[in-house]
C-alpha positions as a printed NumPy array, in Angstrom:
array([[-15.088,  17.876,   1.648],
       [-14.838,  14.459,  -0.105],
       [-11.789,  12.25 ,   0.237],
       [ -9.504,  12.574,  -2.833],
       [ -9.168,   9.338,  -4.811],
       [ -6.02 ,   8.84 ,  -6.905],
       [ -6.085,   6.313,  -9.753],
       [ -4.907,   5.578, -13.294],
       [ -6.209,   3.319, -16.055],
       [ -2.665,   2.05 , -16.751],
       [ -2.753,  -0.063, -13.568],
       [ -4.818,  -2.699, -15.365],
       [ -2.193,  -4.531, -17.381],
       [ -2.215,  -7.91 , -19.095],
       [ -0.076, -10.336, -17.096],
       [ -1.753, -13.443, -18.485],
       [ -3.36 , -16.091, -16.249],
       [ -2.27 , -14.975, -12.79 ],
       [ -3.463, -14.86 ,  -9.197],
       [ -2.984, -11.057,  -9.188],
       [ -6.201,  -9.531, -10.606],
       [ -4.969,  -6.247, -12.09 ],
       [ -8.533,  -5.516, -13.242],
       [ -9.438,  -4.911,  -9.589],
       [ -8.275,  -1.283,  -9.795],
       [-10.781,  -0.486, -12.558],
       [-13.561,  -2.548, -10.986],
       [-13.181,  -0.914,  -7.56 ],
       [-13.378,   2.511,  -9.171],
       [-16.438,   1.539, -11.209],
       [-18.253,   0.066,  -8.212],
       [-17.636,   3.135,  -6.063],
       [-18.807,   5.45 ,  -8.831],
       [-21.884,   3.37 ,  -9.66 ],
       [-23.036,   3.277,  -6.035],
       [-22.14 ,   6.975,  -5.649],
       [-19.761,   6.369,  -2.773],
       [-17.445,   8.633,  -4.739],
       [-18.107,  11.207,  -7.459],
       [-16.155,  11.843, -10.678],
       [-14.877,  15.109,  -9.193],
       [-13.229,  13.169,  -6.339],
       [-10.918,  11.403,  -8.798],
       [ -7.347,  12.592,  -9.357],
       [ -5.383,  10.978, -12.179],
       [ -1.905,   9.866, -11.144],
       [  1.17 ,  11.076, -13.004],
       [  4.397,   9.076, -13.269],
       [  7.246,   9.574, -10.85 ],
       [ 10.389,  10.996, -12.404],
       [ 13.482,   8.85 , -12.828],
       [ 15.161,  11.109, -10.282],
       [ 12.449,  10.327,  -7.727],
       [ 12.705,   6.586,  -8.362],
       [ 16.489,   6.904,  -7.913],
       [ 15.953,   8.201,  -4.371],
       [ 15.323,   4.537,  -3.495],
       [ 16.492,   2.3  ,  -6.309],
       [ 20.018,   1.77 ,  -7.58 ],
       [ 21.191,   3.17 , -10.904],
       [ 21.929,  -0.33 , -12.184],
       [ 18.494,  -1.689, -11.28 ],
       [ 16.732,   1.275, -12.902],
       [ 18.861,   0.766, -16.039],
       [ 17.822,  -2.897, -16.208],
       [ 14.148,  -1.964, -15.919],
       [ 14.375,   0.76 , -18.548],
       [ 16.288,  -1.401, -21.008],
       [ 14.24 ,  -4.548, -20.255],
       [ 17.387,  -6.473, -19.361],
       [ 16.371,  -8.092, -16.089],
       [ 18.032, -11.488, -15.82 ],
       [ 15.911, -14.667, -15.87 ],
       [ 16.595, -15.024, -12.145],
       [ 15.445, -11.46 , -11.467],
       [ 12.27 , -12.03 , -13.454],
       [ 11.644, -15.29 , -11.622],
       [ 11.793, -13.669,  -8.192],
       [  9.57 , -10.831,  -9.447],
       [  6.804, -13.412, -10.049],
       [  4.973, -11.336, -12.655],
       [  5.973, -11.178, -16.335],
       [  8.03 ,  -8.088, -17.07 ],
       [  6.815,  -5.818, -19.872],
       [  6.938,  -2.139, -20.874],
       [  3.358,  -1.873, -19.582],
       [  4.474,  -3.143, -16.161],
       [  7.293,  -0.578, -16.12 ],
       [  4.905,   2.23 , -17.065],
       [  2.382,   1.168, -14.429],
       [  5.107,   1.015, -11.759],
       [  6.332,   4.561, -12.45 ],
       [  2.744,   5.884, -12.468],
       [  1.991,   3.995,  -9.262],
       [  4.964,   5.612,  -7.533],
       [  3.784,   9.022,  -8.709],
       [  0.252,   8.179,  -7.595],
       [  1.304,   7.204,  -4.093],
       [  3.363,  10.397,  -3.836],
       [  0.36 ,  12.439,  -4.986],
       [ -1.811,  10.666,  -2.417],
       [  0.588,  11.694,   0.348],
       [  0.518,  15.298,  -0.832],
       [ -3.281,  15.322,  -0.96 ],
       [ -3.595,  13.863,   2.536],
       [ -1.389,  16.671,   3.862],
       [ -3.236,  19.376,   1.903],
       [ -5.768,  20.867,   4.332],
       [ -7.524,  22.74 ,   1.544],
       [ -8.114,  19.611,  -0.544],
       [ -8.672,  17.054,   2.251],
       [-10.186,  18.424,   5.439],
       [-10.313,  14.874,   6.837],
       [ -6.574,  14.614,   6.1  ],
       [ -7.187,  11.321,   4.314],
       [ -6.496,  10.493,   0.678],
       [ -6.819,   7.108,  -1.025],
       [ -4.809,   5.608,  -3.862],
       [ -6.659,   2.959,  -5.854],
       [ -3.346,   1.209,  -6.311],
       [  0.074,   1.07 ,  -4.684],
       [  1.529,  -0.706,  -1.696],
       [  4.273,  -2.652,  -3.52 ],
       [  6.241,  -3.302,  -0.352],
       [  8.423,  -6.245,  -1.449],
       [ 10.693,  -4.22 ,  -3.761],
       [ 14.261,  -3.61 ,  -2.54 ],
       [ 16.665,  -0.939,  -3.829],
       [ 18.438,  -3.365,  -6.167],
       [ 15.694,  -5.818,  -7.123],
       [ 11.978,  -6.487,  -7.191],
       [ 10.159,  -9.497,  -5.833],
       [  6.699, -10.748,  -4.95 ],
       [  4.811,  -8.853,  -7.735],
       [  6.61 ,  -5.611,  -6.771],
       [  8.886,  -4.011,  -9.386],
       [  9.637,  -0.795,  -7.458],
       [  8.672,   0.356,  -3.971],
       [  6.131,   3.136,  -4.488],
       [  5.652,   3.897,  -0.78 ],
       [  9.386,   4.29 ,  -0.152],
       [  9.731,   6.515,  -3.236],
       [  6.82 ,   8.664,  -2.046],
       [  8.294,   9.063,   1.438],
       [ 11.727,  10.077,   0.182],
       [ 10.227,  12.44 ,  -2.399],
       [  8.041,  14.233,   0.161],
       [ 10.922,  14.421,   2.638],
       [ 13.273,  15.817,   0.005],
       [ 10.736,  18.485,  -0.927],
       [ 10.415,  19.474,   2.734],
       [  6.699,  18.662,   2.772],
       [  7.045,  16.143,   5.582],
       [  9.768,  14.843,   7.886],
       [  8.414,  12.159,  10.212],
       [  6.457,   9.352,   8.576],
       [  5.03 ,   6.003,   9.671],
       [  4.159,   3.024,   7.496],
       [  1.251,   0.982,   8.85 ],
       [  1.426,  -2.173,   6.76 ],
       [ -1.597,  -4.442,   7.273],
       [ -1.132,  -6.614,   4.207],
       [ -1.063, -10.33 ,   5.045],
       [  2.597, -10.443,   3.943],
       [  5.499,  -8.842,   5.776],
       [  6.692,  -5.583,   4.191],
       [ 10.245,  -6.799,   3.757],
       [ 11.435,  -4.298,   1.16 ],
       [ 10.098,  -1.297,   3.059],
       [ 11.538,  -2.56 ,   6.338],
       [ 14.994,  -2.994,   4.783],
       [ 14.956,   0.419,   3.094],
       [ 14.158,   2.348,   6.282],
       [ 15.948,   0.078,   8.762],
       [ 18.37 ,   2.762,   9.968],
       [ 16.163,   5.833,   9.477],
       [ 14.768,   7.26 ,  12.745],
       [ 12.403,   9.552,  10.844],
       [ 10.445,   6.647,   9.305],
       [  8.704,   4.149,  11.579],
       [  7.76 ,   0.86 ,   9.912],
       [  5.007,  -1.315,  11.393],
       [  4.017,  -4.618,   9.813],
       [  1.287,  -6.921,  11.138],
       [  1.294, -10.046,   9.001],
       [  1.006, -13.815,   8.903],
       [  4.339, -15.054,  10.234],
       [  4.541, -18.342,   8.33 ],
       [  3.936, -16.863,   4.918],
       [  5.885, -15.107,   2.184],
       [  8.546, -13.728,   2.327],
       [ 10.912, -16.253,   3.854],
       [ 13.418, -13.522,   4.775],
       [ 11.85 , -10.792,   6.892],
       [ 14.201,  -7.912,   7.721],
       [ 12.996,  -6.395,  10.994],
       [ 10.56 ,  -3.492,  10.893],
       [ 10.527,  -1.06 ,  13.8  ],
       [  7.537,  -3.076,  15.009],
       [  6.651,  -6.501,  13.665],
       [  3.657,  -8.533,  14.788],
       [  3.831, -11.976,  13.24 ],
       [  0.457, -13.696,  13.503],
       [ -0.277, -17.388,  13.765],
       [ -2.074, -19.14 ,  10.928],
       [ -5.824, -18.697,  11.137],
       [ -5.771, -15.63 ,  13.409],
       [ -9.293, -14.196,  13.355],
       [-11.053, -10.889,  13.865],
       [-10.98 , -10.737,  17.662],
       [ -7.27 , -11.303,  18.223],
       [ -6.245,  -9.272,  15.183],
       [ -8.292,  -6.223,  16.138],
       [ -7.227,  -6.396,  19.78 ],
       [ -3.553,  -6.368,  18.769],
       [ -4.055,  -3.477,  16.374],
       [ -6.015,  -1.497,  18.963],
       [ -3.232,  -2.079,  21.489],
       [ -0.232,  -1.182,  19.337],
       [ -1.374,   1.501,  16.879],
       [ -2.089,   4.301,  19.392],
       [  1.218,   3.649,  21.129],
       [  3.338,   3.881,  17.987],
       [  1.524,   7.052,  16.882],
       [  2.053,   8.637,  20.288],
       [  5.73 ,   7.649,  20.454],
       [  6.825,   8.377,  16.894],
       [  4.557,  11.409,  16.314],
       [  4.399,  11.076,  12.511],
       [  3.066,  13.868,  10.351],
       [  1.914,  11.362,   7.748],
       [  0.973,   7.673,   7.783],
       [  1.088,   5.5  ,   4.692],
       [ -1.551,   2.835,   5.356],
       [ -1.269,  -0.372,   3.322],
       [ -4.833,  -1.678,   3.539],
       [ -4.25 ,  -5.14 ,   2.112],
       [ -7.357,  -7.201,   1.366],
       [ -5.393, -10.438,   1.749],
       [ -5.827, -11.048,   5.507],
       [ -9.295, -12.214,   4.379],
       [-10.037, -15.815,   5.351],
       [-10.654, -16.896,   1.739],
       [ -7.576, -15.278,   0.198],
       [ -5.544, -17.569,  -2.046],
       [ -2.173, -16.215,  -0.858],
       [ -3.074, -15.745,   2.802],
       [ -3.744, -17.93 ,   5.791],
       [ -5.378, -15.608,   8.301],
       [ -9.045, -15.776,   9.279],
       [-10.432, -12.25 ,   9.016],
       [-13.982, -11.67 ,   7.787],
       [-15.276,  -8.854,   5.619],
       [-16.603,  -7.161,   8.744],
       [-13.307,  -7.665,  10.57 ],
       [-11.407,  -5.979,   7.771],
       [-13.874,  -3.097,   7.722],
       [-13.396,  -2.717,  11.478],
       [ -9.614,  -2.779,  10.945],
       [ -9.949,   0.211,   8.624],
       [-12.115,   2.02 ,  11.166],
       [ -9.474,   1.53 ,  13.849],
       [ -6.731,   2.935,  11.621],
       [ -8.726,   5.993,  10.604],
       [-10.022,   6.625,  14.132],
       [ -6.531,   6.305,  15.607],
       [ -4.855,   8.601,  13.119],
       [ -7.68 ,  11.146,  13.158],
       [ -7.59 ,  11.386,  16.958],
       [ -3.87 ,  12.168,  16.771],
       [ -4.297,  14.672,  13.933],
       [ -2.151,  12.586,  11.585],
       [ -2.677,  12.664,   7.814],
       [ -3.236,   9.275,   6.155],
       [ -2.377,   8.184,   2.616],
       [ -4.026,   4.847,   1.83 ],
       [ -2.717,   2.271,  -0.65 ],
       [ -4.808,  -0.788,  -1.506],
       [ -1.9  ,  -3.294,  -1.468],
       [ -2.625,  -7.027,  -1.931],
       [ -5.841,  -8.942,  -2.462],
       [ -6.273, -12.366,  -4.076],
       [ -9.559, -13.787,  -2.798],
       [-11.01 , -16.925,  -4.348],
       [-13.884, -14.702,  -5.493],
       [-12.578, -11.478,  -6.972],
       [-15.823,  -9.853,  -5.842],
       [-14.696, -10.309,  -2.219],
       [-11.433,  -8.514,  -2.943],
       [-13.384,  -5.687,  -4.575],
       [-15.739,  -5.388,  -1.616],
       [-12.859,  -5.252,   0.894],
       [-11.13 ,  -2.504,  -1.077],
       [-14.407,  -0.616,  -1.531],
       [-15.064,  -0.867,   2.198],
       [-11.71 ,   0.79 ,   2.831],
       [-12.713,   3.727,   0.639],
       [-16.206,   3.903,   2.181],
       [-14.702,   3.879,   5.667],
       [-12.21 ,   6.575,   4.733],
       [-15.072,   8.716,   3.453],
       [-17.061,   8.158,   6.641],
       [-14.053,   9.142,   8.742]])
């Protein structure tokens, strides 16, 4: 049975001249369809999270500011993308999409491989009371709390392989023994303040394929065996790529594809469902970002 692919056209919003290529979500989908790596029937359109679901993570005051477009200049500055109603709509749909991806990964009838992919999501820098680093709300945290509240899942792990530390996610689940947060990132990179995850691996500038993959292969099986999650949210960032504008690691296209293989092989061998979010990607050539994201989907399908 094919891997379900969650997406929505609203993710491509106009944020003006910006390093964040929001068109990547549409272009990844188009490339996968054109090469027949996925079929139209594999696609599941995301639906927005409810305000109640968003409030499982974010404060009433912060949600009010978003809904009334009254973020302060300072709050908009730290967000680093221009706020707009379209951004708000995309954020709520993204949170719903990541939640749907988790449900699909756990649904044995829909996903026999127990893998589902969201062509979006992974906004891990959002905290309960503010957004930062392109992240208005934390879709992964909202999805986890929603699925837990519904009794669909209890123990969850976040495997965050974006080049940037998942500071918002780490802070949100810092005292929750049911959610294990793992972030492998470039240490001397954004964000400056890095609340501790349950497992942090801060990499030196320029770390390449060999060292990166060896560390992942060493730590991932151990955390899966110890925490015994029912579901993993995998943030498959494209930005550890050596030519990423916001990264400083040295991974190649092949190294990133091998990274994905290790994640899917490790989770599959433990019988753990995996919900994939694309997370960051800002390569000098947008085509490289697209290829990295497409490789993640191809690898998920092969798994």
